[in-house]
C-alpha positions as CSV (number, residue, x, y, z in Angstrom):
1,M,122.1,93.6,111.9
2,S,119.6,90.8,111.5
3,N,116.4,91.6,109.6
4,L,113.3,90.3,111.3
5,G,110.0,90.3,109.5
6,I,106.5,88.8,109.9
7,V,105.1,86.4,107.3
8,I,101.4,85.5,107.5
9,Q,100.4,82.3,105.7
10,A,96.9,82.7,104.2
11,R,94.7,81.1,101.6
12,L,90.9,80.9,100.9
13,G,90.7,77.1,100.2
14,S,90.1,76.0,103.8
15,S,87.9,72.8,103.6
16,R,86.1,73.3,107.0
17,L,85.5,77.0,106.6
18,P,86.1,78.3,103.1
19,N,87.2,82.0,102.7
20,K,87.6,82.3,106.4
21,V,90.4,84.8,106.4
22,L,88.2,87.4,104.6
23,L,85.1,86.7,106.7
24,P,84.0,89.9,108.5
25,L,83.9,90.3,112.2
26,K,81.4,92.4,114.1
27,N,83.5,95.5,113.5
28,G,83.2,95.0,109.7
29,K,86.9,94.3,109.3
30,S,88.0,90.9,107.9
31,M,89.7,88.4,110.1
32,L,93.0,89.0,108.1
33,M,92.9,92.7,108.6
34,T,92.2,92.3,112.3
35,I,95.4,90.3,112.6
36,I,97.4,92.7,110.5
37,E,96.3,95.8,112.5
38,R,97.4,94.0,115.7
39,L,100.7,93.0,114.2
40,E,101.3,96.6,113.0
41,Q,101.9,97.5,116.7
42,L,105.2,95.6,116.5
43,D,106.6,98.0,113.9
44,L,108.0,95.3,111.7
45,P,107.5,94.6,107.9
46,I,104.5,92.3,107.3
47,V,104.1,90.0,104.3
48,V,101.2,87.7,103.5
49,A,102.3,84.4,101.9
50,T,99.5,83.2,99.7
51,T,99.2,80.7,96.8
52,N,99.3,80.6,93.1
53,S,95.9,78.9,93.0
54,H,93.0,80.6,91.2
55,T,91.0,80.2,94.4
56,D,93.2,82.9,95.9
57,L,92.7,85.5,93.2
58,S,90.2,87.4,95.3
59,L,92.6,87.3,98.2
60,V,95.3,88.8,96.1
61,D,92.8,91.5,94.9
62,Y,92.0,92.2,98.6
63,L,95.7,92.5,99.5
64,K,96.3,94.9,96.5
65,E,93.3,97.1,97.4
66,N,94.6,97.4,101.0
67,N,98.2,98.0,100.1
68,I,99.3,94.8,101.9
69,K,102.6,93.4,100.8
70,Y,102.3,89.7,99.6
71,T,104.0,86.9,97.8
72,R,102.5,83.9,96.0
73,G,103.7,80.3,95.7
74,D,103.0,76.6,95.8
75,E,99.6,75.9,97.5
76,M,100.7,72.7,99.2
77,N,104.3,73.6,99.9
78,V,103.9,76.3,102.5
79,L,107.6,76.0,103.4
80,S,108.6,77.1,99.9
81,R,106.3,80.1,100.2
82,F,108.0,81.2,103.4
83,I,111.4,80.8,101.8
84,K,110.2,82.9,98.9
85,A,108.9,85.6,101.2
86,G,112.2,85.6,103.1
87,E,114.3,85.8,99.9
88,E,112.2,88.6,98.4
89,N,112.3,90.7,101.6
90,N,115.8,89.9,102.8
91,F,114.5,88.5,106.1
92,D,117.2,86.7,108.2
93,F,114.5,85.7,110.7
94,I,110.8,85.3,110.2
95,I,108.0,85.6,112.7
96,R,105.5,83.0,111.4
97,V,101.8,83.9,112.0
98,C,98.7,81.9,111.0
99,S,95.9,83.9,109.4
100,D,93.2,82.1,111.4
101,N,94.3,83.6,114.7
102,P,92.6,87.1,114.9
103,Y,93.5,87.5,118.6
104,I,97.2,87.0,118.3
105,D,98.6,88.3,121.6
106,I,100.8,91.3,121.1
107,T,102.0,91.1,124.7
108,Y,103.5,87.6,124.1
109,M,104.7,88.7,120.6
110,N,106.7,91.5,122.2
111,R,108.1,89.1,124.7
112,L,109.0,86.7,121.9
113,I,110.8,89.4,120.0
114,Q,112.8,90.4,123.1
115,L,113.9,86.8,123.6
116,W,115.2,86.8,120.0
117,K,117.0,90.1,120.5
118,E,118.8,88.5,123.5
119,N,120.0,85.5,121.6
120,K,120.1,85.6,117.8
121,S,122.2,82.5,117.7
122,Q,119.0,80.4,118.0
123,D,117.3,78.9,115.0
124,Y,113.9,78.6,116.6
125,I,112.4,80.7,119.4
126,S,109.0,80.0,120.8
127,F,107.0,79.7,124.0
128,S,106.0,76.1,125.0
129,Y,102.9,74.7,126.6
130,K,102.8,71.2,128.0
131,G,106.2,70.5,126.5
132,K,105.3,71.5,123.0
133,P,105.8,74.7,121.0
134,T,102.8,76.9,121.4
135,I,102.1,76.7,117.6
136,L,100.8,73.3,118.4
137,S,98.5,74.5,121.2
138,H,94.8,75.3,120.8
139,F,95.0,78.9,122.1
140,G,95.5,80.6,118.7
141,I,97.4,83.6,120.1
142,F,101.0,82.8,119.4
143,G,103.6,83.4,116.7
144,E,107.1,81.8,116.4
145,I,110.5,83.0,115.3
146,V,112.6,80.9,112.9
147,S,115.8,81.6,111.1
148,F,115.7,81.9,107.3
149,S,118.8,79.7,107.1
150,S,117.1,76.9,109.0
151,L,114.1,76.9,106.6
152,L,116.5,76.6,103.7
153,K,118.3,73.8,105.3
154,I,115.1,71.8,105.9
155,S,114.0,72.3,102.3
156,K,117.4,70.9,101.0
157,M,117.8,68.1,103.6
158,F,114.2,66.8,103.3
159,P,112.9,67.8,99.9
160,Q,110.3,65.1,99.8
161,D,108.9,65.5,103.3
162,I,105.3,66.6,102.8
163,S,104.8,67.1,106.6
164,F,107.7,69.6,106.7
165,Q,106.4,71.3,103.6
166,E,102.9,71.7,105.1
167,H,103.9,72.6,108.6
168,V,106.6,75.3,108.0
169,T,108.6,75.0,111.3
170,K,108.1,71.4,112.1
171,G,111.3,70.3,110.4
172,V,113.2,72.7,112.7
173,Y,111.7,72.2,116.1
174,S,111.5,68.5,115.7
175,N,115.2,68.2,114.9
176,P,117.0,69.6,118.0
177,S,120.2,67.8,116.9
178,L,120.3,69.9,113.8
179,F,119.2,73.3,115.0
180,N,119.4,75.5,118.1
181,I,116.0,75.4,119.7
182,A,114.9,77.9,122.5
183,L,111.6,77.2,124.2
184,T,110.3,79.2,127.1
185,D,107.8,77.3,129.3
186,I,104.5,79.3,130.1
187,D,102.4,76.5,131.5
188,K,101.6,78.3,134.7
189,E,100.7,81.5,132.9
190,L,98.1,79.7,130.8
191,E,96.9,77.1,133.2
192,K,93.8,79.1,134.0
193,F,92.8,79.5,130.4
194,D,93.5,75.9,129.3
195,G,89.9,75.5,127.9
196,I,90.0,78.6,125.8
197,R,90.4,78.5,122.0
198,L,90.8,81.6,119.9
199,T,91.8,80.0,116.5
200,V,89.2,79.8,113.8
201,D,88.7,76.5,111.9
202,T,85.0,75.9,112.1
203,L,81.8,77.8,111.9
204,E,81.4,77.5,115.7
205,D,84.8,79.1,116.1
206,Y,83.9,81.9,113.9
207,H,80.7,82.6,115.9
208,N,82.7,82.6,119.1
209,I,85.2,85.1,117.7
210,C,82.4,87.4,116.4
211,E,81.0,87.5,119.9
212,I,84.4,88.2,121.4
213,N,85.0,90.8,118.8
214,E,81.8,92.6,119.7
215,K,82.7,92.6,123.4
216,F,86.2,93.9,122.9
217,S,85.6,96.3,119.9
218,E,86.7,99.2,122.1
219,N,89.9,97.3,123.1
220,P,91.5,96.1,119.8
221,L,94.6,95.0,121.6
222,A,92.9,92.9,124.3
223,N,95.2,90.0,125.3
224,I,94.6,86.5,126.6
225,K,94.1,87.7,130.1
226,D,91.5,90.2,129.2
227,I,89.6,87.9,126.8
228,G,90.2,84.7,128.8
229,N,88.8,86.1,132.1
230,W,85.6,87.2,130.2
231,I,85.2,83.9,128.4
232,L,85.5,82.0,131.8
233,G,82.1,83.6,132.7
234,K,80.5,82.3,129.5
235,K,79.5,78.6,130.2
236,K,78.1,77.8,126.8
237,M,81.1,79.3,124.9
238,I,83.5,77.4,127.1
239,Q,81.6,74.1,126.4
240,I,81.8,74.7,122.7
241,M,85.6,75.5,122.9
242,N,86.3,72.4,125.0
243,Y,84.5,70.2,122.6
244,T,86.5,71.5,119.7
245,I,89.8,71.4,121.6
246,N,89.2,67.7,122.5
247,K,88.2,66.9,119.0
248,N,91.3,68.4,117.5
249,L,94.0,67.3,119.9
250,K,97.5,67.3,118.3
């Protein structure tokens, strides 16, 4: 039996929007709590991987106050934090989630978990958009599944690679000769919503998310189709999102 758990990477030291994970949305809940409550629908253990930095002490206090499981580690080496979280919780596979994606799509997450159940021999399982894992897309609604063993392997094979330390799964999905990679193309499903961005990096992103949150406060599990179709009727919001998307192309 393989143990699957969710690890959310979170810290308060964002340069563009400090403390963003604890910023309140219109319903009064923090962005981080909004993500956690969505992920609780998956009925899997959830761990927040934060840092040893003094700047994250208030985040740790918040996690304690809300009985959220957490681990702390190196601020710059995010990969090591995930490995620590995996070790402490006996995870064989990890669903990686970013803390700036308050509208992570539970419909897609359930599909991702089903793909994992059907083939646990894979080291990395994700949806793909325009030929790349969706973690590299601008949508901000996806997670990805990675084997704990592959994270260990990357840390041992490339101990000095800063890029792999910062971008947890990059060392896995960018090395198909070393790992079993499973990508499911969803280009056609998302084509209609190509100009929509639900991740939060800037103040403009945050304002957009607050407006979305106000609209969908009665539907806390609204997915990309629900939200996307509504946003398509918001010309100014679309313009702001498109500008930010083009500015941050990966």
